[in-house]
C-alpha positions in Angstrom: 0.0 0.0 0.0 1.4 3.5 -0.9 2.1 6.1 1.7 -0.5 8.4 0.1 -3.2 5.7 0.4 -2.1 5.0 4.0 -2.4 8.7 4.9 -5.9 8.8 3.5 -7.2 5.5 5.1 -5.3 4.7 8.3 -7.5 6.0 11.2 -6.0 8.7 13.4 -5.0 7.5 16.9 -6.6 10.3 18.9 -8.4 13.6 18.7 -5.9 16.4 19.2 -7.8 19.3 17.7 -7.2 22.7 19.3 -8.6 26.2 18.9 -6.7 29.0 17.2 -5.5 31.8 19.4 -2.8 34.5 19.2 0.0 33.0 21.3 2.0 30.0 20.2 2.1 26.9 22.3 5.3 25.0 22.5 4.4 22.2 20.1 3.2 24.5 17.4 6.2 26.7 17.8 8.6 23.8 17.4 6.7 22.4 14.4 6.8 25.8 12.7 10.5 26.2 13.5 11.1 22.8 11.8 8.9 23.9 8.8 11.0 27.1 8.4 14.2 25.1 8.5 12.9 22.8 5.7 11.9 25.7 3.6 15.3 27.4 4.0 16.9 24.2 2.8 14.8 24.3 -0.4 13.0 21.1 0.3 9.5 20.4 -1.1 8.2 19.7 2.3 4.7 18.9 3.7 4.4 19.3 7.5 1.2 18.2 9.4 0.1 19.2 12.8 -1.8 16.7 15.1 -2.1 14.1 12.4 -1.1 10.6 13.7 1.5 12.3 15.8 2.3 15.8 17.1 4.2 16.7 14.0 4.6 14.7 10.7 7.0 15.7 7.9 6.7 14.0 4.5 9.8 13.8 2.2 7.8 15.3 -0.7 4.6 17.3 -0.9 3.4 15.8 -4.2 4.7 12.3 -4.3 5.7 11.3 -0.7 7.3 8.0 -0.1 8.5 8.4 3.5 7.6 10.3 6.7 9.3 11.4 9.9 7.1 11.4 13.0 7.7 13.7 15.9 6.4 13.6 19.5 6.9 16.8 21.3 7.2 16.5 25.1 8.2 19.2 27.6 9.7 19.1 31.1 10.0 21.9 33.7 13.4 20.6 34.7 15.7 17.5 34.7 17.0 15.3 31.9 15.2 12.6 30.2 16.2 9.0 30.8 15.6 5.9 28.6 13.7 4.4 31.6 11.2 7.3 31.4 10.7 6.9 27.7 9.9 3.1 28.0 7.9 3.3 31.2 4.3 2.2 31.1 1.9 3.7 33.7 -1.0 1.7 35.0 -4.5 2.1 33.5 -7.9 0.6 34.5 -7.6 -2.1 31.9 -3.8 -2.8 32.1 -1.1 -0.4 31.2 -0.9 2.8 29.1 1.5 2.9 26.1 5.0 4.3 26.9 6.3 7.2 25.0 8.6 4.9 23.0 5.7 2.5 22.4 3.5 5.3 21.0 6.4 6.3 18.7 6.9 2.7 17.5 3.1 2.4 16.9 3.6 4.4 13.7 5.8 1.6 12.3 2.8 -0.7 12.6 0.6 1.8 10.9 2.9 3.0 8.1 5.5 0.3 7.8 8.7 0.9 5.8 7.5 4.4 4.9 8.7 5.5 8.4 12.1 7.2 8.2 12.5 8.5 11.7 10.6 8.3 15.1 11.8 11.4 17.0 11.0 12.6 20.5 11.5 16.4 20.8 11.9 18.1 24.1 13.2 21.3 25.8 15.3 19.1 28.1 18.0 16.7 26.9 18.3 12.9 26.9 21.7 13.1 28.7 23.1 9.8 27.4 22.3 10.8 23.8 23.0 14.6 23.6 23.8 17.5 25.9 23.8 20.0 23.1 20.9 21.2 21.0 20.2 19.1 18.0 19.4 15.5 16.9 20.9 12.3 18.1 20.2 8.7 17.1 19.5 6.1 19.8 21.6 3.7 17.8 24.7 5.7 18.9 24.0 5.1 22.6 26.2 2.7 24.5 24.7 -0.8 24.0 24.7 -1.6 27.7 22.7 1.5 28.5 20.2 0.6 25.7 19.6 -3.0 26.9 16.8 -2.3 29.4 15.1 0.1 26.9 15.1 -2.5 24.2 13.8 -5.2 26.5 11.0 -3.0 27.7 10.0 -2.0 24.2 10.1 -5.6 23.0 7.8 -6.6 25.8 5.3 -3.8 24.9 5.4 -4.3 21.1 5.9 -7.8 19.9 6.8 -6.7 16.4 9.7 -4.5 17.6 13.0 -5.9 16.3 15.9 -4.2 18.2 18.4 -4.8 15.3 16.3 -3.3 12.6 14.1 -0.8 14.4 16.4 1.0 16.9 18.0 3.0 14.0 14.6 4.7 13.6 14.6 6.3 17.0 16.0 9.8 17.5 16.0 12.4 20.3 15.8 16.1 19.4 17.0 18.5 22.0 15.2 21.7 21.1 16.6 25.1 21.3 13.2 26.5 22.3 13.0 26.9 26.1 9.7 26.9 28.0 10.3 30.4 29.3 11.0 32.1 26.0 9.9 29.9 23.1 7.2 32.4 22.1 9.8 35.2 21.6 12.3 32.8 20.0 9.9 31.6 17.3 9.0 35.2 16.5 12.8 35.9 16.1 13.1 32.9 13.8 10.2 34.1 11.7 11.8 37.6 11.6 15.1 36.1 10.3 13.2 33.9 7.8 11.3 37.0 6.4 14.5 38.9 6.0 16.0 36.1 3.9 12.8 35.5 1.9 11.2 39.0 1.3 13.5 41.6 2.9 13.8 43.4 6.2 11.1 46.0 5.5 8.2 43.6 6.2 7.0 43.5 9.8 7.2 39.9 11.2 4.4 39.9 13.7 1.4 39.8 11.4 3.0 36.9 9.4 3.8 35.1 12.6 0.2 35.3 13.7 -0.9 34.1 10.3 1.4 31.1 10.4 0.2 30.3 14.0 -3.4 30.4 12.9 -2.7 28.1 9.9 -0.8 25.6 12.1 -3.6 25.5 14.6 -6.3 25.1 12.0 -4.5 22.0 10.8 -4.6 20.6 14.3 -8.3 20.1 14.1 -10.0 16.8 13.6 -10.4 15.7 10.0 -13.7 15.2 8.2 -14.1 12.9 5.3 -11.6 13.7 2.5 -11.8 12.7 -1.1 -8.1 12.7 -2.1 -4.6 13.6 -1.2 -5.1 17.2 -2.4 -7.9 17.6 0.2 -5.7 16.0 2.9 -2.8 18.4 2.2 -5.1 21.4 2.3 -6.7 20.3 5.6 -3.7 19.0 7.6 -0.4 20.0 6.0 1.6 23.1 5.3 3.6 22.8 2.1 6.3 24.7 0.3 3.9 25.9 -2.3 1.5 27.3 0.3 4.3 29.1 2.1 5.5 30.6 -1.2 2.0 31.9 -1.9 1.7 33.4 1.6 5.1 35.1 1.2 4.1 36.6 -2.2 0.8 37.9 -0.7 2.7 39.3 2.3 5.1 41.2 0.1 2.3 42.4 -2.1 0.2 43.6 0.8 3.1 45.6 2.2 3.9 47.2 -1.2 0.3 48.0 -1.9 -0.2 49.9 1.3 -3.0 52.4 0.4 -2.5 56.1 0.7 -5.3 58.4 2.1 -4.2 61.2 -0.3 -5.2 59.0 -3.3 -8.7 58.6 -1.9 -9.2 62.1 -0.5 -8.5 63.8 -3.8 -11.5 62.0 -5.5 -13.8 61.8 -2.5 -16.7 64.3 -3.0 -17.9 64.6 0.5 -18.1 67.7 2.8 -14.7 68.7 4.3 -15.7 67.8 7.9 -16.8 64.3 6.9 -13.6 63.7 4.9 -11.6 64.9 7.9 -13.4 62.4 10.2 -12.9 59.5 7.8 -9.2 60.4 7.4 -8.7 60.2 11.2 -10.6 56.9 11.2 -8.5 55.6 8.3 -5.3 56.4 10.4 -6.8 54.7 13.4 -7.6 51.6 11.4 -4.1 51.5 9.9 -2.5 51.7 13.3 -4.6 48.7 14.4 -3.5 46.7 11.3 0.1 47.6 11.5 1.1 48.0 15.1 -1.3 45.7 17.0 -2.2 42.9 14.7 -3.7 39.6 15.9 -5.3 36.6 14.2 -8.8 38.0 14.5 -7.7 41.3 12.9 -6.0 39.6 10.0 -9.0 37.4 9.3 -11.4 40.5 9.6 -9.3 42.5 7.1 -9.3 39.7 4.6 -13.0 39.1 5.0 -13.9 42.8 4.5 -11.6 43.1 1.5 -13.2 40.1 -0.2 -16.7 41.5 0.4 -15.8 45.0 -0.7 -14.2 43.7 -3.9 -17.3 41.6 -4.6 -19.8 44.3 -3.8 -18.2 47.1 -5.7 -17.3 45.5 -9.0 -17.9 48.2 -11.6 -18.4 51.0 -9.1 -18.2 54.5 -10.7 -16.9 56.5 -7.7 -15.8 56.3 -4.1 -19.3 57.4 -3.1 -20.7 54.5 -5.1 -18.3 52.2 -3.3 -19.5 53.4 0.1 -23.2 53.2 -1.0 -22.8 49.6 -2.1 -20.6 48.2 0.6 -21.7 50.0 3.8 -25.1 48.2 4.4 -23.3 44.8 4.2 -19.9 45.6 5.8 -21.3 47.7 8.7 -22.3 44.7 10.8 -18.9 43.0 10.3 -17.1 46.2 11.5 -19.3 46.7 14.5 -18.9 43.1 15.5 -15.1 43.4 15.2 -15.0 46.8 16.9 -17.8 47.6 19.2 -19.3 51.1 18.9 -17.5 51.8 15.6 -18.8 55.0 14.1 -20.1 55.3 10.6 -17.0 57.2 9.7 -14.9 54.3 10.9 -17.0 51.9 8.8 -16.4 54.1 5.8 -12.7 54.3 6.4 -12.4 50.5 6.7 -14.3 50.1 3.4 -12.2 52.6 1.5 -8.9 51.2 3.0 -9.7 47.6 1.9 -11.0 48.8 -1.4 -7.6 50.4 -2.1 -5.6 47.4 -1.0 
């Protein structure tokens, strides 16, 4: 069975769906950092969030043949030990799977398509690595591995120490629990400088990526094909390139009030109020963005473009769009004035 068919048909192990919000959690931050790394290397990646494991990376977005599975676990303090990774806690009907057992379960589900089974953490596995980075379990002293191998064999009858231990890796993350949010924003800032230049502010893009990652952590509905699966669960290189082009375009196409004001045939005092509301709205977009603001802006822009096709003047634009857009604006910003509604419409019409 091909990896694509397996991805479409093998049932997910658990429901890990989460709700989008404006602050990164550790797992999402690490997955995004890994995604940025793959993009910078030029790989045609596809990275999924909460799909069979915390993070899954395919070797190719279009014709994948192998996958790396990542479990992301955090600790407040102390190193990891092999005994912790293979320990099984008691449950009502026996024992829960160990961390290592859950990792190896992916081999039973996806067979030889599995390239790596990696446990990612903010604390090190001392016998494997004391420095940030990736280390193979197969490099650990064999005497220290003996108990781990025996425990995993007892848990999973199909586990073969000789052929399967080479799949296990430990990734000591450079994201700390106390500062991972600022660190991932820094990584995104460096990424944007390399990809589109230093003039584009990183925070709106960081929030956009966070929202995309979290949406892909939601539980799947029925899907027709691999294209649907990628759109629902994966972030790919092609998607990232599209977002980067849109980001650059939005920044370059920043609308100017002077272009609107010169053709807006309204009384002076009304134009003055709309100008102040325009500036207020732009400050909200540029200096205090969040996921809700970004989504609101895109929704209004789409509606305005749809409603004003063929409009003959800015007054015509306002006449067509205001009755529909007003409720969106007042829902987003309580007690928004009519001038603010007009400013939002004109701003998004010009973008």
